[in-house]
BATORNU-425401 format. One record per residue (C-alpha): x negated, y, z negated; residue in one letter. Coordinates in steps of 0.001 Angstrom, whole numbers. Layout:
       u       v       w aa
       X       Y       Z  a
...
END
This chain:
       u       v       w aa
   99637  -24411   43406  p
   96821  -26934   44003  c
   97624  -28355   47441  w
   94165  -27483   48811  k
   92497  -29341   45972  e
   94860  -32287   46405  l
   93841  -32657   50035  r
   90174  -32563   49016  q
   90821  -35171   46310  c
   92520  -37556   48746  v
   89653  -37209   51230  e
   87058  -37780   48519  m
   88730  -40923   47136  v
   89049  -42353   50648  q
   85443  -41485   51454  k
   84232  -43190   48252  s
   85568  -46476   49680  d
   84175  -45985   53172  a
   81413  -48565   52669  a
   83854  -51334   51768  k
   86571  -50595   54357  s
   85952  -53933   56103  k
   85433  -55966   52944  s
   88026  -57748   50839  k
   87332  -55565   47783  q
   90307  -53709   46388  k
   90541  -50126   47613  q
   90774  -47026   45434  s
   93988  -45066   45813  t
   95416  -41681   44892  i
   99199  -41280   44871  t
  101016  -37944   44591  l
  104398  -37422   42905  y
  105332  -33857   43848  d
  108625  -33741   41969  s
  106971  -34808   38711  k
  103766  -32837   39218  g
  101818  -36036   38651  k
   98932  -37843   40332  i
   98256  -41554   39971  k
   94569  -42345   40423  l
   93370  -45925   40757  s
   89599  -46337   41133  l
   88022  -49691   42007  h
   84374  -50592   42409  n
   83435  -54264   42752  e
   85078  -56059   39797  a
   85594  -52896   37727  y
   88663  -50669   37766  y
   90220  -47729   35964  i
   93796  -46479   36366  n
   94868  -43085   35089  c
   97487  -40390   35541  n
   96880  -36666   35917  i
   99778  -34321   35138  t
   99498  -30844   36671  i
  100792  -27960   34573  d
  103469  -25803   36294  p
  101310  -22755   35498  a
   98163  -24305   37058  y
   95338  -23288   37048  p
   96548  -21739   33810  d
   98344  -23831   31198  f
  101584  -23852   29228  s
  103320  -25921   26572  a
  104565  -28332   29259  a
  101314  -30336   29193  t
  100240  -29573   25663  g
   98011  -26669   26659  g
   96078  -28469   29427  k
   96122  -27383   33063  s
   95374  -31011   34023  c
   96439  -33610   31481  l
   94452  -36842   31897  l
   95943  -40107   30628  e
   94217  -43488   30750  l
   96626  -46258   31737  k
   94406  -49347   32084  s
   90788  -50341   32656  t
   88325  -53204   32184  n
   85470  -50900   31154  f
   84523  -51232   27452  p
   86254  -48806   25089  k
   82948  -47134   24189  t
   82360  -46112   27797  i
   85948  -45081   28582  t
   86275  -43001   25401  d
   83064  -41149   26199  m
   83889  -40485   29848  m
   87579  -39622   29398  m
   86796  -37237   26543  t
   84203  -35438   28639  q
   86557  -35297   31633  a
   89294  -33620   29582  q
   86754  -31285   27966  d
   85599  -30137   31409  i
   89207  -29152   32188  v
   89501  -27282   28882  r
   86325  -25301   29475  r
   87346  -24391   33004  m
   90640  -23135   31578  q
   88467  -20738   29577  e
   86967  -19468   32814  g
   83678  -21395   32960  l
   82188  -22546   36237  s
   82163  -26305   37003  p
   78395  -26515   36342  e
   78585  -24796   32957  k
   81685  -26748   31963  a
   79877  -29984   32818  m
   76768  -29064   30813  n
   78646  -27874   27734  l
   80928  -30917   27681  s
   77989  -33339   27475  n
   78932  -35902   24772  p
   75279  -36726   24076  v
   73768  -33946   21978  k
   70133  -32957   21518  v
   68708  -34532   18303  p
   68776  -32246   15267  k
   65031  -32582   14714  n
   64198  -31567   18269  f
   62346  -28281   18625  h
   62182  -26415   21909  l
   58875  -25323   23352  n
   57709  -22268   21401  i
   57257  -20181   24570  d
   60786  -21099   25631  e
   62085  -20135   22187  m
   60287  -16776   22348  k
   61785  -16068   25732  e
   65264  -17226   24763  k
   65509  -15584   21343  y
   63389  -12459   21408  k
   63153  -10680   18027  a
   65256   -7537   17770  r
   63406   -4653   16077  l
   66291   -2602   14730  t
   66872    -325   11737  k
   68210   -3338    9842  d
   65078   -5441   10434  t
   62786   -2523    9439  i
   64906   -1974    6322  s
   64670   -5679    5450  n
   60872   -5604    5794  i
   60632   -2581    3488  k
   62971   -4236     995  h
   60919   -7443     979  d
   57701   -5464     446  t
   59187   -3590   -2499  e
   60542   -6799   -4019  a
   57135   -8498   -3773  l
   55496   -5469   -5422  k
   58006   -5616   -8296  k
   57335   -9330   -8822  v
   53567   -8735   -8747  t
   53835   -5904  -11328  d
   56022   -8065  -13580  l
   53638  -11012  -13371  r
   50705   -8751  -14222  n
   52682   -7428  -17142  k
   53506  -10968  -18257  e
   49820  -11905  -18180  a
   48539   -8794  -19945  s
   47890   -8508  -23694  s
   49604   -5926  -25944  v
   47513   -4192  -28589  r
   48765   -2555  -31763  a
   48367    1223  -32199  p
   44768    2159  -32923  g
   41486     827  -31667  d
   40947   -2010  -34111  n
   41520   -4592  -31337  g
   44411   -6264  -33126  y
   46833   -8047  -30785  v
   50522   -7589  -31600  d
   51647  -11143  -30758  h
   55311  -10407  -31488  k
   55421   -7468  -29095  a
   53402   -9476  -26548  l
   55871  -12408  -26673  a
   58871  -10065  -26257  k
   57333   -8220  -23320  e
   56383  -11446  -21559  r
   59862  -12840  -22135  k
   61457   -9691  -20682  d
   59123   -9891  -17679  a
   60019  -13540  -17024  r
   63742  -12727  -17197  r
   63291   -9826  -14811  a
   61387  -12083  -12376  i
   64118  -14759  -12519  q
   66863  -12186  -11951  k
   64964  -10569   -9100  l
   64227  -13983   -7525  t
   67883  -15009   -7735  a
   68992  -11740   -6137  e
   66423  -12096   -3366  e
   67437  -15725   -2763  k
   71088  -14734   -2371  a
   70111  -11889     -32  a
   67950  -14269    2043  d
   70801  -16773    2327  e
   73120  -14049    3615  q
   70468  -12965    6085  l
   70003  -16557    7302  e
   73752  -16865    7843  e
   73699  -13684    9907  k
   70723  -14937   11916  e
   72460  -18272   12552  l
   75630  -16508   13693  a
   73545  -14333   15996  w
   71752  -17355   17506  k
   75058  -19096   18125  l
   76355  -15952   19753  e
   73215  -15760   21864  e
   73569  -19384   22899  q
   77145  -18754   23990  k
   76013  -15791   26037  r
   73289  -17878   27660  n
   75834  -20593   28381  a
   78019  -18081   30201  g
   80979  -17800   27826  y
   81100  -14020   28080  y
   80311  -13791   31759  n
   83910  -14744   32529  v
   85676  -12104   30460  y
   87312   -9222   32267  i
   85666   -6084   30799  p
   88858   -3995   30789  t
   91352   -6402   29248  g
   89083   -8860   27461  g
   90960  -11821   28970  t
   89672  -14799   30942  i
   90512  -16139   34382  t
   91253  -19916   34355  p
   89374  -21794   37064  q
   90956  -24533   39260  p
   89824  -27828   37739  s
   91671  -30653   39524  l
   89069  -31309   42213  y
   86249  -31095   39645  v
   88093  -33561   37393  l
   88665  -36123   40159  v
   85076  -35686   41367  t
   83817  -36456   37862  f
   85949  -39604   37635  l
   84822  -40835   41070  v
   81120  -40056   40676  q
   80518  -40658   36964  k
   82999  -43437   36133  v
   83436  -45314   39397  k
   79816  -44590   40337  g
   78555  -45979   37027  l
   79221  -49515   38281  v
   76272  -49398   40698  v
   74006  -47040   38733  e
   70416  -48215   38278  m
   68342  -48000   35125  c
   65585  -45412   35839  p
   62981  -47562   34079  c
   63474  -51086   35461  c
   65419  -50123   38614  n
   67995  -52819   37893  k
   71744  -52408   37532  r
   72776  -50894   34204  v
   76094  -52751   34198  l
   76338  -56489   34896  p
   78408  -57604   37872  i
   81011  -59247   35627  c
   83063  -56939   33330  p
   83496  -59751   30786  d
   79726  -59995   30463  e
   79555  -56261   29739  l
   82133  -56634   26968  k
   80078  -59489   25513  s
   77022  -57231   25490  i
   78897  -54587   23507  y
   80310  -57211   21143  n
   76803  -58555   20490  s
   75819  -55195   18952  s
   78291  -55690   16108  s
   77649  -59409   15801  s
   75719  -60808   12834  s
   74171  -63509   14997  k
   70422  -63407   15558  s
   69908  -66163   18119  d
   67834  -65590   21241  k
   70814  -65097   23569  k
   72406  -62452   21330  t
   69111  -60572   21022  k
   68679  -60565   24791  e
   72220  -59265   25265  m
   71605  -56418   22811  r
   68582  -55342   24854  k
   70838  -54910   27893  m
   73370  -52624   26211  k
   73936  -49489   28363  p
   72980  -46142   26806  y
   73726  -42746   28259  r
   71082  -40111   27521  t
   71321  -36336   27261  y
   70196  -35884   30879  c
   73238  -37895   32040  g
   71411  -41019   33231  c
   72159  -44524   31949  w
   69495  -46901   30592  y
   69281  -50398   29183  h
   68648  -50205   25434  k
   65280  -51984   25625  s
   64120  -49753   28506  c
   65168  -46592   26689  l
   63480  -47729   23482  n
   60196  -48283   25343  t
   60469  -44924   27098  l
   61114  -42972   23888  l
   58862  -44773   21397  t
   55710  -45502   23384  e
   53207  -42930   24701  p
   53194  -40692   26594  p
   55875  -39020   24466  f
   58212  -36283   25692  g
   58314  -37810   29161  i
   60766  -36682   31815  e
   63510  -38932   33144  c
   61994  -41318   35746  p
   65051  -40828   37961  n
   63795  -38892   40993  a
   67074  -36947   41193  k
   66940  -35944   37515  c
   63510  -35111   36074  g
   64944  -33679   32831  r
   63681  -34450   29322  r
   65181  -37666   27905  v
   67002  -37517   24536  f
   69306  -39749   22576  h
   70576  -39178   18980  p
   69510  -42676   17883  e
   65838  -41913   18606  w
   63673  -39093   17193  p
   63416  -36067   19451  g
   60323  -34611   17793  d
   57162  -35538   19712  v
   54959  -34947   16636  k
   57077  -37335   14586  q
   56780  -39991   17292  l
   53010  -39540   17450  e
   52738  -40056   13672  r
   54774  -43249   13900  e
END
């Protein structure tokens, strides 16, 4: 069911090695096993390699129990990339397949599967927020406004009552302290009860608002654009070519990727050196060599580009803050969960 995509995959893998056809470097290969519905993919770039299998579901591009509910089941067989990198990339690759099974386009599946999330303390531009989440003036919102106004009036009346003095019958000016204490006590209780009720109502309203925002975000992301209006089902999208493209461009291509800040290779030429860099992060040593290795640790940001740790730290913690990615092909805002995403917080620091 995916023979067209298979042909495209073979051509792409061969083309990715076009530059080293005359060199002694090991070539990347893609081997098809029609009877087993399996593809063996072996990607090589300089000294780095990754070998994996892709099992195609008999119901492709849909899925069945044969592959555990995945139209393309990706299995890592061997690699000399560090576990941190392979876990991140393989998880995203499989998530892209899952989202395309749900009917999303390759672009939307790629964006939503991003393993690097926007920091929790990041706030979007206020104009962007207004455009994205416009307030809905409905009967419910008008009713809530009226309710809040009435509740505030009740609290104000009760506080005035609590602060007022109570006089005994007659005009002798005598203050009935007992009656005053009781009335103030009743007013305080009423205020506490009313406040508790309003707090519970506000919490329910916030939950509704949060659910609505999540729903709105899904709509913006395209989740509901793929549903068939009549039956409410989704049309699974072919994902094999997209999956192999991701592995070739993002995993194999990572070997020669340049840091946007220093324009030097993100990964060292030797895979063993890269593993040493990752091991230095968990090491208790504080000698000069270990510190220098930690600075060179690769970090992937939200925009998808890879940086050296020291370069990324300088970019995110020194003015001008909120800068775009220096990569000419990117230009998106740079985020990473380990650094604050709030420009105002960075300016205070």
